[in-house]
C-alpha positions in Angstrom: -35.1 -64.0 55.4 -34.0 -61.0 53.3 -32.7 -59.4 56.5 -30.6 -62.5 57.1 -29.2 -62.4 53.6 -28.4 -58.8 53.7 -26.5 -59.2 57.1 -24.5 -62.2 55.9 -23.7 -60.4 52.7 -22.4 -57.4 54.7 -20.2 -59.6 56.9 -18.7 -61.3 53.8 -17.8 -57.9 52.5 -16.1 -57.0 55.8 -18.8 -54.5 56.8 -18.6 -55.5 60.3 -20.3 -54.1 63.4 -18.9 -54.1 67.0 -22.1 -55.8 68.5 -24.5 -58.1 67.0 -27.4 -58.5 69.3 -29.5 -61.6 68.0 -32.8 -62.1 69.9 -36.3 -63.6 69.5 -38.6 -66.5 69.6 -37.0 -68.5 66.5 -33.6 -69.8 67.4 -32.9 -71.1 63.9 -31.7 -67.7 62.5 -29.9 -66.8 65.7 -27.8 -70.0 65.3 -27.2 -69.5 61.7 -25.9 -65.9 61.9 -23.9 -66.6 65.0 -22.5 -69.6 63.4 -21.5 -67.7 60.3 -19.6 -65.2 62.2 -17.9 -67.8 64.3 -16.8 -69.6 61.2 -16.0 -66.8 58.8 -14.7 -63.5 60.5 -11.4 -64.9 61.6 -9.0 -67.3 59.9 -8.2 -70.6 61.5 -4.9 -69.2 62.6 -6.4 -66.2 64.2 -9.1 -68.0 66.1 -6.7 -69.6 68.7 -6.0 -66.3 70.5 -8.7 -64.1 69.3 -12.1 -66.1 69.4 -13.9 -67.1 72.5 -17.3 -68.6 73.4 -19.0 -67.7 76.7 -22.3 -69.0 78.2 -24.8 -66.8 79.9 -25.3 -69.2 82.7 -21.7 -69.1 83.6 -20.7 -65.4 83.3 -21.8 -62.0 84.3 -22.2 -58.8 82.2 -19.0 -57.6 83.8 -17.2 -60.8 82.6 -18.5 -60.2 79.0 -17.4 -56.6 79.1 -14.0 -57.5 80.4 -13.4 -60.0 77.7 -14.8 -57.6 75.0 -12.4 -54.8 76.0 -9.3 -57.0 75.3 -7.2 -56.2 72.3 -6.6 -58.9 69.4 -3.3 -60.6 69.1 -1.9 -60.5 65.5 -5.3 -60.0 63.9 -7.6 -57.1 63.1 -10.4 -58.3 65.3 -11.3 -60.6 68.2 -14.7 -62.3 68.2 -16.5 -62.8 71.5 -19.6 -64.9 71.3 -22.1 -65.2 74.2 -24.4 -68.1 73.9 -27.7 -68.6 75.9 -27.4 -65.0 76.9 -31.2 -65.1 77.8 -29.9 -66.5 81.2 -28.7 -63.0 81.8 -32.1 -61.3 81.2 -32.3 -59.8 84.7 -29.1 -57.9 84.3 -28.8 -57.5 80.5 -29.5 -53.7 80.7 -26.0 -53.4 82.4 -24.6 -53.8 78.9 -25.6 -50.4 78.0 -22.4 -48.8 79.2 -20.3 -50.9 76.8 -22.8 -50.5 74.0 -22.3 -46.7 74.3 -18.5 -47.1 73.8 -17.8 -50.5 72.3 -14.3 -51.7 71.6 -13.8 -51.1 67.8 -11.5 -54.2 67.4 -14.0 -56.6 69.1 -16.9 -58.3 67.4 -19.3 -59.1 70.3 -22.2 -61.6 69.4 -25.0 -62.0 71.9 -27.3 -64.9 71.3 -30.5 -64.0 73.3 -32.9 -66.8 72.4 -36.6 -67.0 73.0 -36.9 -63.5 74.4 -36.4 -59.9 73.3 -35.2 -56.9 75.3 -37.4 -53.9 75.9 -37.2 -51.7 73.0 -38.2 -48.6 75.2 -35.1 -48.9 77.2 -31.6 -47.5 76.7 -29.8 -50.6 75.8 -32.0 -51.3 72.6 -31.4 -47.8 71.4 -27.7 -47.8 72.1 -27.3 -51.2 70.3 -29.2 -49.8 67.3 -26.8 -46.8 67.0 -23.6 -48.8 67.0 -24.5 -52.4 66.0 -27.0 -54.8 64.6 -30.2 -55.7 66.6 -31.7 -58.7 64.7 -35.1 -60.0 65.9 -35.8 -63.6 64.8 -39.6 -64.1 64.9 -41.5 -67.3 65.0 -43.1 -68.3 61.8 -46.9 -69.2 61.7 -48.0 -72.7 60.5 -49.2 -71.2 57.2 -45.7 -69.5 56.5 -43.5 -72.5 57.0 -44.2 -74.3 53.7 -43.2 -71.1 51.8 -40.1 -70.9 54.0 -39.2 -74.6 53.1 -39.8 -73.8 49.4 -37.6 -70.7 49.4 -34.8 -72.5 51.4 -34.8 -75.4 49.0 -35.0 -73.0 46.0 -31.7 -71.4 46.9 -30.0 -74.9 47.1 -31.4 -76.0 43.7 -34.2 -78.2 44.9 -38.0 -77.9 44.7 -40.6 -79.5 46.8 -44.2 -80.5 46.3 -46.7 -78.6 48.5 -48.1 -81.8 50.0 -44.5 -82.9 50.9 -43.8 -79.5 52.7 -47.2 -79.8 54.4 -46.3 -83.1 55.7 -43.0 -81.9 57.2 -44.9 -79.1 58.9 -47.6 -81.3 60.4 -45.0 -83.8 61.6 -42.4 -81.4 62.8 -44.4 -78.3 63.5 -42.7 -74.9 63.1 -39.3 -75.8 64.5 -37.1 -74.6 61.7 -34.1 -76.3 63.0 -35.7 -79.9 63.0 -37.1 -79.1 59.5 -33.7 -78.1 58.3 -32.0 -81.1 59.7 -34.5 -83.4 58.0 -34.2 -81.5 54.6 -30.3 -81.9 55.0 -30.8 -85.7 55.2 -32.8 -85.6 52.1 -30.1 -83.5 50.2 -27.5 -86.1 51.0 -29.6 -88.7 49.3 -31.1 -86.7 46.3 -29.3 -85.0 43.6 -29.6 -81.4 42.9 -32.5 -80.3 40.7 -34.8 -83.0 42.4 -38.4 -82.1 43.4 -38.9 -83.6 46.8 -42.3 -85.5 46.7 -44.3 -87.1 49.5 -42.9 -90.4 48.5 -39.4 -89.1 49.4 -40.6 -87.9 52.7 -42.3 -91.2 53.5 -39.3 -93.4 52.4 -36.6 -91.3 54.1 -38.2 -89.5 57.1 -40.9 -92.0 58.0 -44.0 -89.9 57.7 -46.7 -91.6 55.9 -48.1 -89.8 52.8 -51.5 -91.5 53.1 -51.9 -91.7 57.0 -51.3 -88.3 58.4 -53.1 -85.4 59.9 -53.2 -83.6 56.5 -55.1 -86.5 55.0 -57.3 -86.9 58.0 -58.3 -83.2 57.9 -59.1 -83.5 54.2 -61.1 -86.7 54.7 -63.1 -85.1 57.6 -63.7 -82.1 55.4 -65.3 -84.3 52.7 -67.1 -86.3 55.2 -65.3 -89.4 53.8 -65.8 -91.5 56.8 -64.2 -94.6 55.3 -60.8 -92.9 54.7 -61.1 -91.0 58.0 -61.7 -94.2 60.0 -58.7 -95.9 58.2 -56.4 -93.1 59.3 -57.9 -93.2 62.8 -57.0 -97.0 62.9 -53.5 -96.3 61.7 -53.0 -93.6 64.4 -54.4 -96.0 66.9 -51.8 -98.6 65.9 -49.0 -96.0 65.9 -49.7 -93.7 68.9 -46.2 -92.6 69.4 -45.8 -91.2 66.0 -49.4 -89.7 65.9 -50.3 -88.3 69.3 -54.0 -87.5 69.6 -53.3 -84.2 71.3 -51.7 -83.0 68.1 -54.7 -84.3 66.0 -57.3 -82.6 68.2 -55.4 -79.4 68.0 -55.2 -79.5 64.3 -58.8 -80.3 63.8 -59.8 -77.6 66.2 -57.9 -75.0 64.2 -59.5 -76.4 61.0 -63.1 -76.1 62.3 -62.3 -72.8 63.9 -61.1 -71.4 60.5 -64.3 -73.0 59.0 -66.3 -71.0 61.4 -64.5 -67.8 60.2 -65.1 -68.9 56.7 -68.9 -69.0 57.2 -68.7 -65.5 58.4 -66.9 -64.1 55.4 -68.9 -61.9 53.1 -66.4 -62.2 50.5 -65.6 -65.8 49.7 -63.4 -65.4 46.7 -60.3 -67.6 46.9 -57.9 -64.7 47.2 -59.9 -63.2 50.1 -60.4 -66.5 51.8 -56.7 -67.3 51.7 -55.9 -63.9 53.2 -58.6 -64.1 55.9 -57.8 -67.6 57.0 -54.1 -67.2 56.6 -53.9 -70.3 54.6 -52.1 -71.2 51.2 -54.2 -70.6 48.2 -53.9 -74.3 47.3 -56.0 -75.2 50.4 -58.8 -72.9 49.8 -61.0 -75.5 47.9 -60.7 -77.7 51.0 -62.6 -75.0 53.0 -65.2 -74.5 50.3 -65.8 -78.1 50.1 -66.0 -78.4 53.9 -68.4 -75.4 54.3 -70.8 -77.4 51.9 -70.6 -80.4 54.1 -70.7 -78.5 57.5 -73.2 -75.6 57.9 -72.5 -73.1 60.5 -74.5 -75.0 63.2 -72.7 -78.2 62.5 -69.3 -76.3 62.7 -70.2 -74.9 66.0 -71.1 -78.3 67.4 -67.8 -79.7 66.1 -65.8 -76.9 67.9 -67.6 -77.7 71.1 -67.0 -81.4 70.7 -63.4 -80.9 70.0 -63.0 -78.7 73.1 -64.6 -81.6 75.1 -62.2 -84.2 73.6 -59.2 -81.9 74.3 -59.9 -82.4 77.9 -60.3 -86.1 77.5 -57.1 -86.4 75.7 -55.3 -84.8 78.6 -56.7 -87.6 80.9 -59.8 -86.0 82.3 -62.9 -88.3 82.1 -61.6 -90.6 79.5 -61.0 -93.6 82.0 -57.8 -94.6 80.0 -59.5 -95.3 76.7 -56.9 -96.1 74.0 -56.2 -93.0 71.7 -57.4 -94.9 68.6 -60.8 -95.5 70.1 -61.1 -92.1 71.5 -60.3 -90.7 68.0 -62.9 -92.9 66.3 -65.5 -91.7 69.0 -64.6 -88.0 68.2 -65.0 -88.6 64.4 -68.4 -90.2 64.9 -69.5 -87.2 66.9 -68.2 -84.7 64.3 -69.0 -86.5 61.0 -72.1 -88.6 61.5 
């Protein structure tokens, strides 16, 4: 995120590079940087003759180079943006000749999503010498709540940890989807507001009491009454609570619990670091470890593997998801 801020600050100051090669698994920052260049480098009057957008599926490297070598009209720069450039992955190395001698008055922006170029080859080295190579890496699940907090902090909002965890469990690590939902909340809520689980429930439709976050907690505490209430809710609302997601999250939880049992140093700081979880959740693992000794955890992992196959339609005989989840909980908790 600091890299993005620095890059944007340089563009604002007019410290422009002839090529911006934006690549990586996380499209959110690629879109943000490309969009900022598209909106801010040229004035509205200059854009008509000097800004164009190309798409990787419709052009060749030769087409891109031909457009990039044009001179601007009545403007200091022209901007050429290539979207979905990953469609040119087989021929992208041909860009190396242009990268060696880029047009100084052209700002060429390459959006190369979901992939990276080979850092051992000439193109990568040439791009680094003359331009910016930005790699947008996918965040891990445990990193996203902090990303949400930092993003909101810069916009004069705060968020309760449980609220951010609800967003992650419902939306996954897709930063674009999370950002869109946060934008909706910012329209409704005034600056300075702390976003709570109640705000998430009322405006996004994620239940603060019946979600995978609460199910995991109930399972860890062996609170069967609460766990089965959540299972019933999931069974009544299967589209919003697909069991394949629930099984995956429980599998990750018990896998981490297995790791916890193997730790010699069980201090909260070391547990958070070793399991790659937020320190806030460490007590959940400590409590769960008391309720599930190593042998029980190993059995739970094995059961979850079995139900992962069933959820995918093998050997379940079209059993409703709610009933299948209750059966899973019985095998794990009882």
